[in-house]
C-alpha positions in Angstrom: -188.6 -17.9 55.9 -190.6 -16.8 52.9 -188.0 -14.1 52.1 -185.3 -16.8 52.2 -187.1 -18.8 49.5 -187.7 -15.8 47.3 -184.2 -14.6 47.6 -182.8 -18.0 46.5 -185.2 -18.3 43.6 -183.9 -14.9 42.5 -180.4 -16.4 42.8 -181.3 -19.1 40.3 -182.7 -16.5 38.0 -179.5 -14.5 38.2 -177.4 -17.6 37.6 -179.3 -18.3 34.4 -178.7 -14.7 33.2 -175.0 -14.7 34.1 -174.5 -18.1 32.4 -175.2 -16.4 29.1 -172.4 -13.9 29.6 -168.7 -14.2 29.9 -167.8 -14.5 33.6 -164.5 -15.3 35.2 -163.6 -18.8 36.5 -163.6 -17.3 40.0 -167.2 -16.1 39.6 -168.3 -19.4 38.2 -166.8 -21.2 41.2 -168.5 -18.8 43.6 -171.9 -19.3 41.9 -171.4 -23.1 42.0 -170.7 -23.0 45.8 -173.7 -20.8 46.5 -176.1 -23.0 44.5 -174.7 -26.2 46.1 -175.1 -24.6 49.6 -178.7 -23.7 48.8 -179.7 -27.1 47.6 -178.0 -28.7 50.6 -180.0 -26.5 52.9 -183.3 -27.2 51.2 -182.8 -30.9 50.8 -181.9 -31.2 54.5 -184.8 -29.1 55.7 -188.2 -30.5 54.6 -190.0 -27.3 55.7 -187.9 -25.2 53.3 -188.5 -27.7 50.6 -192.2 -27.6 51.2 -192.3 -23.8 51.2 -190.3 -23.6 48.0 -192.8 -25.9 46.3 -195.7 -23.8 47.4 -194.0 -20.7 46.1 -193.5 -22.2 42.7 -197.2 -23.0 42.4 -198.6 -19.8 41.0 -202.2 -20.8 41.6 -201.9 -20.8 45.4 -200.7 -17.3 45.7 -198.8 -16.1 48.7 -198.6 -17.9 52.1 -197.7 -16.8 55.6 -195.2 -18.7 57.6 -194.1 -18.4 61.2 -194.7 -19.7 64.6 -197.9 -19.4 66.6 -196.3 -16.8 68.9 -195.5 -14.6 65.9 -199.1 -14.8 64.5 -200.6 -14.4 67.9 -198.7 -11.1 68.4 -199.7 -10.0 64.9 -203.4 -11.1 65.1 -204.8 -7.5 65.4 -202.5 -6.0 62.8 -204.0 -4.8 59.5 -201.7 -6.8 57.3 -202.7 -10.0 59.0 -206.4 -9.2 58.8 -206.2 -8.2 55.1 -204.3 -11.4 54.2 -207.4 -13.6 54.4 -210.3 -13.7 51.9 -212.9 -12.3 54.3 -213.3 -11.0 57.8 -215.2 -14.0 59.0 -212.3 -16.3 58.0 -209.9 -14.0 59.7 -211.9 -14.1 62.9 -212.0 -17.9 63.0 -208.2 -18.1 62.6 -207.7 -15.4 65.3 -209.8 -17.4 67.7 -207.7 -20.5 67.1 -204.5 -18.5 67.8 -205.9 -17.2 71.1 -206.8 -20.8 72.1 -203.4 -22.3 71.1 -201.2 -19.6 72.6 -199.2 -19.8 74.9 -199.1 -23.6 75.3 -198.1 -24.2 71.7 -196.5 -20.9 70.9 -193.3 -22.4 69.3 -195.1 -24.6 66.8 -194.8 -23.5 63.2 -197.8 -22.4 61.1 -198.2 -22.0 57.4 -201.4 -20.3 56.3 -203.1 -19.7 52.9 -205.5 -16.9 52.3 -208.3 -19.4 51.8 -208.0 -20.9 55.3 -205.9 -24.0 54.8 -203.6 -24.1 57.9 -200.6 -26.4 58.4 -199.3 -26.8 61.9 -195.8 -28.1 61.9 -194.5 -30.0 64.9 -192.4 -32.5 62.8 -189.6 -34.2 64.7 -186.8 -35.6 62.5 -186.1 -39.3 63.0 -189.0 -39.6 65.5 -192.6 -40.8 65.4 -194.7 -38.4 63.3 -198.4 -38.3 62.3 -200.0 -36.5 59.4 -203.4 -35.4 60.8 -206.2 -34.1 58.6 -209.3 -32.4 60.0 -210.8 -31.3 56.7 -214.4 -30.9 58.0 -213.5 -28.8 61.0 -214.3 -25.5 59.3 -217.5 -23.4 59.1 -216.6 -20.5 56.9 -218.6 -19.9 53.7 -217.7 -17.2 51.1 -220.2 -14.4 51.7 -221.3 -14.3 48.0 -221.9 -18.1 48.0 -223.7 -17.8 51.4 -226.3 -15.5 49.9 -227.3 -18.4 47.6 -227.2 -21.1 50.3 -230.6 -22.5 51.2 -229.3 -24.1 54.4 -229.8 -22.0 57.5 -226.7 -21.6 59.7 -228.3 -23.7 62.5 -229.1 -26.6 60.1 -225.6 -26.4 58.5 -223.7 -26.2 61.8 -225.5 -29.4 63.0 -224.0 -31.2 60.1 -220.5 -29.7 60.4 -217.7 -31.5 62.3 -217.8 -29.0 65.1 -214.9 -29.6 67.5 -213.0 -32.1 65.4 -209.9 -29.9 65.5 -210.1 -29.8 69.3 -210.6 -33.6 69.5 -207.6 -34.6 67.4 -205.1 -31.8 67.3 -203.1 -32.9 70.4 -201.9 -35.9 68.5 -199.7 -33.6 66.5 -199.3 -30.5 68.8 -198.0 -32.6 71.7 -196.6 -35.8 70.2 -195.2 -34.8 66.8 -196.1 -34.5 63.1 -198.1 -32.1 60.9 -201.7 -31.1 61.2 -203.7 -29.9 58.2 -206.8 -27.9 59.3 -209.4 -26.3 57.1 -211.6 -23.3 58.0 -213.9 -23.7 55.1 -217.3 -25.3 55.5 -217.7 -28.7 53.8 -220.9 -27.3 52.3 -218.8 -24.7 50.4 -216.2 -27.2 49.3 -215.8 -30.8 50.5 -212.2 -31.8 50.3 -213.1 -35.4 51.2 -214.8 -36.0 47.9 -213.7 -36.2 44.3 -213.2 -33.1 42.3 -216.4 -33.8 40.4 -218.4 -34.1 43.6 -216.7 -31.5 45.8 -219.6 -29.1 45.4 -222.8 -30.3 47.1 -225.8 -30.5 44.7 -229.4 -30.3 45.6 -231.1 -33.7 46.1 -227.7 -35.3 46.6 -227.9 -35.9 50.4 -230.6 -37.7 52.2 -230.5 -35.3 55.2 -230.0 -32.1 53.1 -232.2 -32.2 50.1 -231.7 -28.6 49.2 -228.4 -26.9 49.7 -228.6 -24.0 47.2 -231.4 -21.6 46.4 -230.6 -21.7 42.7 -228.0 -23.5 40.6 -224.5 -22.1 40.9 -223.0 -20.2 38.0 -219.6 -21.1 36.5 -217.9 -18.2 38.3 -219.2 -19.4 41.7 -218.2 -23.0 40.9 -214.7 -21.8 40.1 -214.4 -20.0 43.4 -215.2 -23.3 45.1 -213.0 -25.5 43.0 -210.1 -23.1 43.3 -210.0 -24.0 47.0 -210.1 -27.6 46.2 -207.1 -27.3 43.9 -205.2 -25.4 46.7 -205.9 -28.1 49.2 -204.7 -31.1 47.1 -201.6 -29.3 46.0 -200.7 -28.5 49.6 -201.4 -32.1 50.6 -199.3 -33.6 47.8 -196.4 -31.3 48.5 -196.5 -32.2 52.2 -196.4 -35.9 51.4 -193.4 -35.4 49.1 -191.5 -33.3 51.5 -192.0 -35.2 54.8 -192.1 -38.8 56.0 -194.9 -40.0 58.3 -195.6 -43.1 60.3 -199.4 -42.6 60.3 -201.8 -40.6 58.2 -204.9 -40.0 60.3 -208.2 -38.6 58.9 -210.2 -37.2 61.9 -214.0 -36.7 61.7 -217.1 -36.6 63.9 -220.6 -37.9 63.2 -224.1 -36.9 64.1 -225.9 -38.9 66.7 -228.4 -40.9 64.6 -230.0 -44.2 65.1 -227.8 -47.3 65.5 -224.5 -45.3 65.3 -221.6 -46.3 67.5 -219.7 -44.1 69.9 -216.5 -44.4 67.9 -215.6 -45.9 64.5 -212.5 -46.7 62.4 -212.6 -46.4 58.6 -210.2 -49.1 57.3 -211.2 -49.6 53.6 -207.9 -48.3 52.4 -205.6 -49.8 55.1 -203.2 -52.5 53.8 -204.2 -55.8 55.3 -200.9 -56.2 57.2 -201.7 -53.1 59.2 -205.1 -54.4 60.4 -203.7 -56.0 63.6 -202.6 -52.5 64.7 -206.2 -51.2 64.1 -207.5 -54.0 66.3 -204.9 -53.0 68.9 -206.0 -49.4 68.8 -209.6 -50.4 69.2 -208.8 -52.6 72.3 -206.9 -49.7 73.8 -210.0 -47.5 73.6 -212.0 -50.3 75.2 -209.5 -50.4 78.0 -209.9 -46.7 78.5 -213.7 -47.2 79.1 -215.2 -46.6 75.6 -218.0 -48.8 74.4 -219.6 -49.6 71.1 -216.5 -49.2 68.9 -217.0 -50.4 65.3 -214.9 -50.8 62.2 -216.3 -49.5 58.9 -219.7 -48.6 60.4 -221.1 -46.2 59.3 -218.1 -45.0 57.2 -215.3 -47.0 55.6 -213.0 -44.1 54.6 -213.4 -41.1 52.3 -211.9 -39.8 49.1 -208.7 -38.5 50.8 -207.7 -41.9 52.0 -208.5 -43.3 48.5 -206.4 -40.6 46.9 -203.5 -41.2 49.3 -203.6 -45.0 49.2 -203.2 -45.0 45.4 -200.1 -42.7 45.6 -198.6 -44.4 48.7 -199.9 -48.0 48.9 -197.6 -48.9 51.8 -198.7 -46.2 54.2 -200.7 -46.8 57.3 -203.7 -44.5 56.8 -207.1 -44.7 58.4 -210.0 -42.5 59.4 -211.8 -42.2 62.7 -215.3 -40.9 63.7 -216.3 -39.7 67.1 -220.0 -39.5 67.8 -221.1 -36.0 68.8 -223.3 -37.4 71.6 -220.1 -38.2 73.7 -218.7 -34.6 73.6 -221.6 -32.3 72.8 -225.0 -31.4 74.2 -228.1 -33.1 72.7 -228.6 -30.0 70.4 -225.3 -30.9 68.6 -224.4 -27.3 68.6 -222.7 -26.9 72.0 -219.3 -28.5 72.7 -218.6 -29.8 76.2 -214.9 -28.8 76.8 -214.4 -31.2 79.6 -215.4 -34.2 77.5 -213.3 -33.0 74.5 -210.3 -32.7 76.8 -210.7 -36.3 78.0 -211.2 -37.7 74.5 -208.3 -35.8 73.1 -206.0 -37.1 75.9 -207.3 -40.7 75.4 -206.5 -40.5 71.6 -202.9 -39.8 72.5 -202.9 -42.8 74.7 -204.5 -44.9 72.0 -201.6 -44.1 69.6 -198.8 -44.8 72.2 -197.3 -47.7 70.3 -194.7 -49.6 72.4 -192.9 -50.9 69.3 -193.1 -47.9 67.0 -191.1 -49.6 64.3 -194.1 -51.9 63.6 -195.8 -49.0 61.8 -192.6 -47.4 60.4 -193.1 -46.4 56.7 
């Protein structure tokens, strides 16, 4: 697929060169037909359009594109290992491939070398969700990690461990696109503004000291480079595809007076709120208790960003309390509980009249 895009970009380049020379009428007609065929293929295939946009963005560098089966079969090959920034990042992605194969082997993946992964199960003219699990990752650049004051144990307790497992079936089994991130939020938090993407000391109540010493400009640029990658990918996906729901999936630590489940609706247009109440009732019918709206979180920066660009889109966030799917240490995931919750989330989104949230 990547070769297809590159070859056709080369075709445009050759067309520009040839146009400066004298060519026959027959050659001109041939070039016209080829360019028209290319644009037709790209415009009718949102995935090709998305890949072509990524290729044109020089900052993001190369991407890998193929189905899960292809990358699973290639997971131990040197070219695949060397594609990613570091061995730890590669190992995380390899582990995911081994979990997803063979059940989802035909689903497409697009990967960046910084650990942004797009799972594509988009179904044309059907119900599609754009799912984001931006706090699912735990990888920290090894140079930055040397300067991180947080111990791995303390940091992992604050990560959204298991969020990918909780929410991914919504896309993998039902339809849509899932953006997953392997980077730790404490390296770069994509759910904050550009100015606040890097955690600062004394910024968080629970984590007063994140860094041993202040980051230098080169270290900050490493972090913000990832941020720019993410928002470019997100913007291009939104412009290339059409979604019924945009779903920002998170988990939360088990602290005093926190619910079991929560919806963040600050950026949901008012006419969609009856649907949110319906989703809440469905979870109650499935046996869940203490489900709240906008408590403790109303919705993060990503939803704010998207709501300004697309004010008519049904976008919301959800938080699952770790106490209902993890051991009390908040480090060990209980797979049986995760499986039940993930299946129930699919039931929650089974809208009888899907046109009611068509965008």
